[in-house]
C-alpha positions in Angstrom: 21.9 8.3 -15.9 23.9 8.4 -12.6 22.6 4.9 -11.8 23.7 3.6 -15.2 27.2 5.0 -14.7 27.5 3.6 -11.2 26.5 0.2 -12.6 29.2 0.3 -15.3 31.8 1.3 -12.8 30.8 -1.6 -10.6 30.8 -4.0 -13.6 34.3 -3.0 -14.5 35.6 -3.5 -10.9 33.7 -6.5 -9.8 32.5 -8.6 -12.7 34.3 -11.9 -13.0 36.9 -10.8 -10.4 38.5 -12.9 -7.8 40.9 -12.2 -5.0 43.8 -10.0 -5.9 46.1 -12.9 -6.3 43.9 -14.5 -8.9 44.6 -17.9 -7.4 41.1 -18.6 -6.1 39.0 -21.4 -7.6 36.2 -21.0 -10.1 33.6 -21.5 -7.4 34.8 -18.3 -5.6 34.7 -16.0 -8.6 32.2 -13.2 -8.5 29.9 -12.2 -11.4 27.7 -9.1 -11.8 24.3 -9.7 -13.2 21.7 -7.2 -14.2 18.2 -8.3 -13.2 15.4 -6.1 -14.6 14.0 -3.6 -15.0 10.9 -5.8 -14.9 7.6 -5.2 -16.7 4.9 -3.6 -14.6 2.9 -6.8 -14.6 5.4 -8.3 -12.3 6.4 -6.6 -9.0 7.1 -3.3 -10.7 9.7 -1.7 -12.8 12.7 -2.4 -10.5 16.3 -3.1 -11.5 18.7 -5.1 -9.4 22.4 -5.3 -9.8 23.4 -8.6 -8.4 26.9 -9.8 -7.3 26.8 -13.6 -7.5 29.1 -16.4 -6.5 27.7 -19.2 -8.5 24.0 -19.3 -7.5 24.6 -17.4 -4.2 23.7 -13.7 -3.9 26.7 -12.0 -2.2 25.4 -8.4 -2.7 22.8 -6.4 -4.6 21.9 -2.8 -5.3 18.4 -1.6 -6.1 18.0 0.9 -8.9 14.7 2.8 -8.9 13.1 5.7 -10.8 11.8 4.0 -13.9 8.2 4.9 -13.2 8.7 8.3 -11.7 5.6 10.4 -12.5 6.3 13.6 -10.5 3.0 13.3 -8.7 4.2 15.2 -5.6 5.3 18.1 -7.7 2.2 18.0 -9.8 0.1 18.3 -6.6 1.6 21.8 -6.0 0.0 23.0 -9.3 -3.5 21.8 -8.5 -6.1 23.0 -6.1 -6.6 20.9 -3.0 -9.7 19.5 -4.6 -7.9 18.2 -7.6 -5.0 16.6 -5.8 -7.1 13.7 -4.6 -7.2 11.7 -7.8 -3.5 12.3 -8.4 -2.3 10.9 -5.1 -4.5 7.8 -5.5 -2.2 6.7 -8.3 1.0 6.4 -6.3 0.5 3.1 -4.6 -2.0 2.0 -7.1 -3.1 -1.0 -5.1 -3.9 1.1 -2.0 -5.7 4.0 -3.5 -8.2 4.5 -0.6 -5.2 4.8 1.8 -3.4 7.3 -0.4 -6.5 9.5 -0.6 -7.3 9.2 3.1 -3.7 10.1 4.1 -4.0 13.3 2.0 -7.5 14.2 3.0 -6.7 13.6 6.6 -3.8 16.0 6.5 -5.9 18.7 4.8 -8.7 18.2 7.3 -6.2 18.6 10.1 -5.1 21.9 8.7 -8.7 23.0 8.2 -9.8 21.7 11.6 -12.7 20.1 9.9 -14.8 17.6 11.9 -15.6 14.5 9.8 -19.0 13.0 10.6 -19.0 9.6 12.3 -20.8 7.9 9.5 -18.2 9.1 7.0 -15.5 7.8 9.3 -17.1 4.4 9.4 -17.5 4.3 5.6 -13.9 5.2 5.2 -12.8 2.4 7.5 -15.0 -0.1 5.6 -13.6 0.9 2.2 -10.0 0.9 3.5 -10.2 -2.5 5.0 -11.8 -3.9 1.9 -8.9 -2.2 0.0 -6.4 -3.9 2.4 -8.0 -7.3 1.5 -7.8 -6.6 -2.2 -4.2 -5.5 -2.0 -3.2 -8.6 0.0 -5.1 -10.8 -2.4 -3.2 -9.5 -5.4 0.1 -9.9 -3.4 -0.8 -13.5 -2.6 -1.7 -14.2 -6.2 1.5 -12.8 -7.8 3.7 -14.2 -5.1 2.4 -17.7 -5.6 2.9 -17.4 -9.3 6.6 -16.7 -8.6 6.7 -20.1 -6.9 4.9 -21.9 -9.7 1.6 -22.2 -7.8 -0.5 -20.6 -10.5 -3.7 -22.1 -9.1 -3.6 -19.5 -6.3 -3.6 -16.7 -9.0 -7.1 -17.7 -10.1 -8.5 -18.2 -6.6 -7.2 -15.0 -5.1 -8.2 -12.9 -8.1 -11.7 -14.4 -7.9 -12.2 -12.8 -4.5 -10.4 -9.6 -5.4 -12.9 -9.1 -8.3 -15.7 -9.3 -5.7 -14.1 -6.4 -3.8 -13.8 -4.3 -6.9 -17.4 -5.0 -7.7 -18.3 -3.5 -4.3 -16.2 -0.5 -5.0 -17.9 0.0 -8.3 -21.3 -0.3 -6.6 -20.5 2.4 -4.0 -18.4 4.8 -6.0 -19.0 4.0 -9.7 -15.3 3.0 -10.2 -13.4 -0.2 -9.6 -10.0 1.4 -9.2 -9.0 5.0 -8.4 -12.5 5.7 -7.2 -12.0 9.3 -5.7 -14.6 8.3 -3.2 -13.0 10.0 -0.3 -13.4 13.8 -0.1 -12.0 16.4 2.2 -14.6 16.3 5.0 -16.0 12.8 4.3 -17.0 10.7 1.3 -18.5 11.8 -2.0 -21.9 10.1 -1.5 -23.7 7.7 0.7 -23.7 3.9 0.1 -26.5 2.6 -2.2 -29.3 0.3 -1.1 -28.2 -3.3 -0.8 -24.5 -2.5 -0.5 -24.3 -3.5 3.2 -25.8 -6.9 2.5 -23.4 -7.6 -0.4 -20.4 -6.6 1.8 -21.5 -9.0 4.5 -22.0 -11.7 2.0 -18.4 -11.1 0.8 -16.9 -11.2 4.3 -18.6 -14.6 4.9 -17.3 -15.9 1.6 -13.8 -14.5 2.3 -13.5 -16.3 5.6 -14.3 -19.6 4.0 -12.0 -19.0 1.0 -9.1 -18.0 3.3 -9.4 -21.5 4.9 -9.1 -22.9 1.4 -5.9 -20.8 0.7 -4.4 -22.2 3.9 -5.3 -25.7 3.0 -3.7 -25.4 -0.4 -0.5 -23.7 0.8 0.2 -24.7 4.4 0.2 -28.5 3.6 2.3 -28.0 0.4 5.8 -29.3 1.0 7.3 -27.4 -1.9 5.8 -24.1 -0.7 6.9 -24.7 2.8 10.5 -25.5 1.8 10.7 -22.4 -0.4 9.3 -20.1 2.3 10.5 -21.2 5.7 13.9 -19.9 6.8 14.4 -17.8 3.7 14.7 -14.0 3.5 15.2 -13.8 7.3 15.8 -10.3 8.7 15.8 -9.5 12.4 13.6 -6.9 14.0 16.3 -4.4 14.9 17.7 -4.4 11.3 14.2 -3.7 10.0 13.5 -0.9 12.5 16.9 0.6 11.7 16.0 0.8 8.1 12.6 2.4 8.8 10.7 -0.6 7.7 7.1 -0.8 8.9 4.0 -2.9 8.4 3.7 -6.7 8.0 7.5 -7.1 7.7 8.5 -6.1 11.3 5.2 -7.7 12.5 6.5 -11.0 11.0 9.4 -10.8 13.5 7.1 -10.4 16.5 6.8 -6.6 16.7 3.1 -5.7 17.1 3.3 -2.1 15.9 0.3 -1.1 14.0 -0.9 2.6 13.8 -4.6 1.5 14.0 -3.8 0.4 17.6 -0.8 2.5 18.5 -2.3 5.8 17.3 -5.9 5.3 16.3 -7.5 7.4 13.7 -10.8 7.5 11.8 -12.6 5.7 14.7 -10.4 2.6 14.7 -10.6 2.7 18.5 -14.3 1.6 18.2 -13.4 -1.8 16.7 -12.0 -5.0 18.2 -9.3 -6.7 16.2 -6.0 -8.4 16.7 -2.5 -7.6 15.3 -1.1 -10.8 13.8 2.6 -11.3 14.4 5.2 -13.9 13.5 8.3 -15.3 15.3 11.3 -15.6 13.0 10.7 -12.9 10.4 11.2 -15.2 7.4 9.1 -15.3 4.2 6.7 -17.8 5.7 5.9 -15.6 8.6 5.3 -12.7 6.2 2.8 -14.8 4.4 1.0 -15.9 7.5 0.8 -12.4 8.9 -0.8 -11.0 5.7 -3.1 -14.0 5.5 -4.3 -13.4 9.1 -4.7 -9.6 8.4 -7.3 -10.3 5.8 -9.4 -12.2 8.3 -9.0 -9.3 10.8 -10.1 -6.9 8.1 -13.2 -8.9 7.7 -13.9 -8.6 11.4 -13.4 -4.8 11.3 -15.7 -4.4 8.2 -18.5 -6.5 9.9 -18.3 -4.4 13.1 -18.4 -1.2 11.1 -21.4 -2.3 9.1 -23.3 -3.4 12.3 -22.6 -0.2 14.1 -22.8 2.2 11.1 -24.1 5.5 12.5 -26.9 7.5 10.9 -26.2 11.1 9.9 -24.4 13.0 7.1 -21.7 11.3 5.0 -19.7 14.6 4.6 -19.1 17.7 6.7 -21.7 20.4 6.7 -19.0 23.0 6.4 -20.0 24.5 3.1 -16.6 26.1 2.7 -15.1 22.7 1.7 -18.1 20.5 0.9 -20.1 20.4 -2.2 -23.8 21.4 -1.9 -26.3 18.5 -2.0 -26.9 17.3 -5.5 -30.6 17.8 -5.4 -30.1 21.6 -4.8 -28.3 22.1 -8.0 -31.5 22.0 -10.1 -33.3 24.5 -8.0 -30.8 26.8 -6.3 -28.6 29.2 -8.3 -26.5 29.8 -5.1 -25.8 26.1 -4.8 -24.9 25.9 -8.5 -22.4 28.8 -8.2 -20.9 27.4 -5.0 -20.5 24.0 -6.7 -18.8 25.6 -9.7 -16.4 27.7 -7.5 -15.4 24.7 -5.3 -14.7 22.5 -8.3 -12.8 25.1 -10.4 -11.1 27.4 -7.8 -11.1 25.1 -4.8 -11.0 26.3 -1.2 -8.3 28.1 0.8 -6.4 26.4 3.6 -4.9 28.3 6.5 -1.1 28.5 6.5 0.6 25.7 8.3 2.1 22.3 7.9 1.1 18.8 9.1 2.1 15.2 8.9 -0.7 12.6 8.9 0.3 8.9 9.2 -2.0 5.8 8.7 -1.5 2.1 8.4 -1.6 1.0 4.8 -1.3 -2.6 3.6 2.5 -2.2 3.4 3.1 -0.1 6.5 3.1 3.5 7.6 1.8 5.7 4.9 2.2 9.4 5.9 1.3 12.5 4.1 3.0 15.9 4.7 1.1 19.0 3.5 2.3 22.5 3.8 -0.1 25.4 3.2 0.7 29.0 2.3 -2.9 30.1 2.7 -3.8 29.8 -1.0 -6.1 27.3 -2.7 -3.1 25.2 -3.8 -0.8 23.2 -1.5 2.7 24.7 -1.2 4.1 21.2 -0.7 2.8 17.6 -0.7 5.1 14.8 0.2 4.2 11.1 0.9 6.1 8.8 3.2 5.4 5.7 1.2 6.2 2.4 3.0 7.4 0.6 -0.1 10.3 3.0 -0.4 11.6 2.1 3.1 10.7 -1.6 2.9 12.6 -2.0 -0.3 15.8 -1.2 1.6 15.4 -4.5 3.5 16.0 -6.5 0.3 19.8 -6.6 0.4 19.8 -7.8 4.0 17.1 -10.4 3.2 18.6 -11.8 0.0 22.4 -11.7 0.8 24.0 -15.1 1.0 20.9 -16.9 -0.3 20.1 -18.6 -3.6 19.2 -16.4 -6.5 16.0 -18.4 -6.8 15.0 -17.4 -3.3 15.7 -13.7 -4.2 12.5 -13.6 -6.4 10.5 -15.1 -3.5 11.9 -12.7 -1.0 11.2 -9.7 -3.3 7.6 -10.8 -3.6 7.2 -11.2 0.2 8.4 -7.6 0.7 5.4 -6.6 -1.5 6.9 -3.3 -2.8 4.8 -1.2 -5.2 7.1 0.8 -7.4 4.5 3.5 -8.1 4.8 4.3 -4.4 8.5 4.1 -4.4 9.1 6.5 -7.4 6.1 8.9 -7.1 
């Protein structure tokens, strides 16, 4: 309600107003336009209050909160075990990253050692998830520019990634594959070969994407030198991920502060030069290829051993024991229903998601439920760059710039 009242006050004071003398020409009059809130099938339920001078955006305000779900507060009412599927639904295109940030924070409080095989399996699934997220971003962004052909091509490859997730976890989206201490089960027979076949296909298809877009004059004119924001402005706003990397800043938590065995893999950090919409596109395009490299290395070096910690205080007993052991059945029942207790303390665990630094703060009071769960979602910070990127540009470029920021409103509102 406060956002609505602020909008009405602004409308009364700014809409159709000119300089105080009223002697300015029509071309210098300002008009307030309400854009959105949009349907979830676009870039999210986001409302923009635009101050326009003709077709030029002079100012804008973002109004959020339309998809607020109270996930963080709900997490306080659930056992640690049951929080995992809840946090997956915040940034609904990066569910593996959401669950890993949370599980990593809890594991740090518990001081649980995650087996090497589980770490590699997590890396593989997260990098495949990064590719899937970037593919949907590419598809929807090109639709905004009228290049609907890219929608069909990008979603074709994304469906293959979801098929792989279904094969390994039983679900295509919101898989709950990551558990505290590892992953819920080992990969099935034939999965490694299918993943390698996909990475080979993905490299070839990414070349086709580049051929379709990098030689398209309309695409280049709409993307180059639009939505430019310099590095210091982005850093001052707390923006992370592909956006500052498009300005030339190589910060990436997988390199700067390795986690989950990322130090074992060789990969590059793609960067741009000017920080415009075209650089943002090229950075994400290159990131998909680097993710393929990481996945292949993880598959080739996949260690043998357990896929989840052997600490029975937090891990479910092996499934085959449930039919023969009453103790295992009781332990399984207690873990699923009551959960496990976490020593008192608090921790912040950051990782590199497709949109930047995704951090999870967990505070424990010693019970089986977290006292506080808070996510530092990159979309919330990145969205703050929209006014700087869109100001003094055409309203037609505003839609493109918003798409290049790649905000997920489920992560913004939580």
